[in-house]
C-alpha positions as CSV (number, residue, x, y, z in Angstrom):
1,M,97.9,-50.0,18.4
2,E,99.6,-47.1,20.1
3,E,97.4,-45.3,22.6
4,K,97.0,-41.6,21.9
5,I,97.6,-39.1,24.7
6,G,93.9,-38.1,24.8
7,E,92.9,-41.7,25.1
8,R,95.4,-42.3,27.9
9,F,94.3,-39.2,29.8
10,Q,90.7,-40.3,29.6
11,R,91.6,-43.8,30.8
12,E,94.0,-42.8,33.6
13,T,91.7,-40.1,35.1
14,K,88.7,-42.4,35.5
15,Y,87.3,-43.1,38.9
16,D,87.0,-46.7,39.7
17,R,85.7,-48.3,42.9
18,K,88.8,-50.5,43.0
19,R,91.2,-47.6,42.3
20,L,90.4,-44.3,44.0
21,P,93.0,-41.7,44.8
22,K,94.7,-42.3,48.2
23,G,96.1,-40.0,50.8
24,S,94.8,-37.1,52.9
25,L,94.6,-33.4,52.0
26,D,97.1,-30.9,53.5
27,V,94.7,-28.1,54.3
28,N,97.5,-25.7,55.0
29,A,98.8,-26.2,51.5
30,R,95.6,-25.1,49.8
31,P,96.4,-22.4,47.2
32,S,94.6,-19.1,47.3
33,I,91.5,-18.8,45.1
34,Y,92.3,-15.1,44.3
35,K,95.1,-13.8,42.1
36,E,96.0,-10.1,42.4
37,Y,98.5,-7.8,40.8
38,P,99.8,-5.6,43.7
39,G,100.9,-2.1,42.6
40,S,99.2,-2.3,39.2
41,R,97.0,0.5,37.9
42,K,93.4,-0.3,38.9
43,V,90.2,0.4,37.0
44,E,87.0,0.3,39.0
45,L,84.1,-1.5,37.4
46,T,80.5,-0.5,37.8
47,K,78.2,-2.3,40.2
48,V,76.0,-4.8,38.4
49,D,72.4,-4.6,39.3
50,R,71.0,-6.1,36.1
51,C,72.4,-7.4,32.8
52,G,70.0,-6.4,30.1
53,D,66.3,-6.9,30.0
54,M,66.1,-10.2,28.1
55,S,64.6,-13.3,29.7
56,L,66.7,-16.4,30.0
57,H,64.4,-18.1,27.5
58,E,64.9,-15.4,24.9
59,A,68.7,-15.3,25.5
60,L,68.9,-19.1,25.0
61,L,66.9,-18.8,21.7
62,R,69.1,-15.9,20.4
63,R,72.5,-17.1,21.5
64,K,74.8,-18.0,18.6
65,S,78.4,-17.6,17.5
66,L,78.9,-14.3,15.7
67,R,82.2,-13.4,14.1
68,R,81.5,-10.0,12.5
69,F,81.4,-6.8,14.6
70,I,80.8,-3.1,13.8
71,D,83.5,-0.6,14.7
72,A,81.9,0.6,17.9
73,P,83.1,0.5,21.5
74,L,81.6,-1.3,24.5
75,S,80.6,0.7,27.5
76,L,82.1,0.2,30.9
77,D,78.7,-1.0,32.2
78,M,78.6,-3.7,29.5
79,L,82.1,-4.9,30.4
80,S,81.3,-4.9,34.1
81,C,78.2,-7.0,33.4
82,L,80.1,-9.5,31.2
83,L,82.9,-10.0,33.7
84,W,80.7,-10.3,36.7
85,S,78.3,-12.7,34.9
86,S,81.1,-15.1,33.9
87,S,83.5,-14.8,36.8
88,G,82.1,-12.6,39.6
89,I,81.0,-13.1,43.2
90,Q,77.3,-13.9,43.4
91,R,76.7,-14.4,47.1
92,K,78.5,-15.0,50.4
93,E,77.4,-17.8,52.6
94,M,79.1,-19.7,55.6
95,G,82.2,-17.6,55.1
96,F,82.6,-18.5,51.4
97,A,82.3,-16.2,48.4
98,F,80.5,-18.2,45.7
99,R,80.6,-17.1,42.1
100,T,78.1,-17.0,39.2
101,A,79.5,-20.2,37.7
102,P,79.9,-23.5,39.5
103,S,83.4,-24.9,40.2
104,A,84.5,-28.3,41.4
105,G,85.1,-28.0,45.2
106,A,84.6,-24.2,44.9
107,L,88.3,-24.0,44.1
108,Y,87.9,-21.6,41.1
109,P,91.1,-22.5,39.1
110,I,90.1,-20.2,36.2
111,E,91.5,-16.7,35.9
112,T,90.0,-14.0,33.6
113,Y,92.0,-11.6,31.6
114,V,90.7,-9.1,29.0
115,S,92.1,-7.1,26.1
116,V,90.2,-3.9,25.8
117,P,91.2,-1.9,22.7
118,N,87.9,-0.2,22.5
119,V,85.9,0.2,25.7
120,T,84.6,3.6,26.7
121,G,86.5,5.0,29.8
122,I,89.3,2.5,29.8
123,E,92.7,3.0,28.3
124,P,93.6,0.3,25.8
125,G,95.5,-2.6,27.3
126,I,95.5,-6.1,28.7
127,Y,93.9,-6.3,32.2
128,H,93.4,-9.0,34.8
129,Y,89.9,-9.3,36.4
130,D,90.2,-9.0,40.2
131,V,87.2,-11.0,41.2
132,K,87.5,-10.2,44.9
133,H,87.2,-6.4,44.4
134,H,85.3,-6.4,41.0
135,Q,88.0,-4.3,39.3
136,L,90.5,-4.5,36.5
137,E,94.3,-4.6,37.1
138,E,96.5,-3.4,34.3
139,V,98.9,-6.1,33.0
140,K,100.3,-4.1,30.1
141,P,99.1,-1.0,28.3
142,G,98.5,-0.7,24.6
143,E,96.5,-2.2,21.7
144,F,97.2,-5.9,20.9
145,R,94.7,-6.5,18.2
146,Q,97.0,-8.0,15.6
147,E,99.1,-10.0,18.1
148,T,95.9,-11.5,19.5
149,A,94.5,-12.4,16.0
150,M,97.8,-14.0,14.9
151,A,98.0,-16.0,18.1
152,A,94.5,-17.2,17.5
153,L,95.5,-18.9,14.2
154,G,94.9,-15.7,12.2
155,Q,91.3,-15.3,13.1
156,G,90.5,-11.7,12.1
157,M,87.6,-11.3,14.4
158,C,90.1,-11.0,17.3
159,A,91.5,-7.9,15.7
160,A,88.0,-6.4,15.0
161,A,86.5,-7.1,18.4
162,P,86.5,-4.3,21.0
163,V,86.9,-6.9,23.8
164,V,88.7,-10.2,23.9
165,V,88.4,-12.3,27.0
166,F,91.0,-14.9,28.0
167,Y,90.5,-17.7,30.4
168,T,93.6,-19.2,32.0
169,A,94.0,-22.0,34.5
170,L,96.0,-22.0,37.6
171,F,96.3,-25.8,37.7
172,E,97.5,-26.2,41.3
173,R,94.3,-24.8,42.7
174,C,92.5,-27.9,41.5
175,T,95.2,-30.5,41.4
176,W,95.8,-29.8,45.1
177,K,92.6,-31.7,45.8
178,Y,91.7,-33.7,42.8
179,K,95.2,-34.8,41.5
180,Q,95.2,-35.7,37.8
181,R,91.4,-35.8,37.5
182,A,91.5,-32.1,38.2
183,Y,92.2,-31.4,34.6
184,R,88.8,-32.7,33.7
185,Y,87.2,-30.3,36.2
186,I,89.3,-27.3,35.0
187,Y,88.0,-27.5,31.5
188,L,84.5,-28.0,32.7
189,D,84.8,-24.9,34.9
190,A,85.9,-22.8,31.9
191,G,82.9,-24.1,29.9
192,H,80.5,-23.0,32.6
193,M,82.0,-19.5,32.7
194,A,82.1,-19.1,28.9
195,Q,78.4,-20.1,28.7
196,N,77.5,-17.5,31.3
197,L,79.5,-15.0,29.3
198,G,77.7,-15.9,26.0
199,L,74.3,-15.5,27.6
200,A,75.2,-12.2,29.2
201,A,76.5,-10.9,25.9
202,T,73.3,-12.0,24.2
203,S,71.2,-10.3,26.9
204,L,73.0,-7.1,26.1
205,S,72.4,-7.5,22.4
206,L,76.1,-8.1,21.8
207,G,77.7,-10.7,19.6
208,C,80.3,-13.2,20.9
209,C,82.2,-16.2,19.7
210,H,84.2,-18.7,21.8
211,I,87.6,-19.8,20.6
212,G,89.5,-23.0,21.4
213,S,92.1,-22.8,18.6
214,M,95.2,-20.8,19.5
215,F,99.0,-20.9,19.7
216,D,99.1,-21.4,23.5
217,N,102.6,-20.1,24.1
218,E,102.0,-16.9,22.1
219,I,98.9,-16.1,24.2
220,N,100.7,-16.9,27.4
221,E,103.5,-14.6,26.4
222,L,100.9,-11.9,25.6
223,L,99.3,-12.2,29.0
224,G,102.7,-12.5,30.8
225,I,102.1,-15.9,32.3
226,D,104.5,-18.9,32.4
227,G,102.4,-21.5,30.5
228,I,103.2,-24.2,33.1
229,K,101.7,-23.2,36.4
230,E,99.2,-21.0,34.6
231,S,98.2,-21.3,31.0
232,I,95.6,-20.2,28.5
233,I,92.7,-22.6,27.8
234,Y,89.9,-20.6,26.2
235,M,89.1,-17.3,24.6
236,T,86.0,-15.3,23.7
237,V,85.6,-12.3,21.4
238,I,82.7,-9.8,22.0
239,G,81.5,-6.8,20.1
240,Q,78.6,-4.7,18.8
241,I,76.8,-6.5,15.9
242,G,74.5,-3.9,14.4
243,M,73.1,-5.3,11.1
244,F,75.0,-8.6,11.4
245,V,72.4,-10.2,13.7
């Protein structure tokens, strides 16, 4: 029976006592854990002191996938909370800046982009989240509701949502250390971040839905990334839910 690509990946990336990766790390070749867009227009996000008033227990009880949103904007404070909760710097210790979600080896291969057609105080466009400075960097101006929906296999909620979050992977950040097993960790990292995002959205009485189905190359083109060194791996739509709870 022909082995499928997923089965082969699972088999060949297993750790075995008799077959562990060999070689030493070239510390000087370690990729930067921050991506920035020099010269781009910046949007300062608000400082996050607290994300909603809901307890973790209540947020866990209320969290669910919601696909219908009312036509209402998100506030800048809400967007700041969402991005910090999923991707932001939580603390600094021993010369390292640790983030709100765990990452294998603290390598942080996941980048966050956001399409904001309807956020108060922000011009519509696609932005990159600058983790280091807690700000947005404009990638391209304009509304991309329909393009996003079509690239997400026609899912209309992507056109209705005031915010769409895109998680991409810069693979080399993780493969530098973990070789082919890194791909396991990359997808785990994205899952940790998306769960944080979902709980933060719930705590703000917002609705969200995570998306794994997409035409990868179309999303990559929308974000202006090459799809090889960096590629889309996950998406989330977020919006006001009103009576749809």
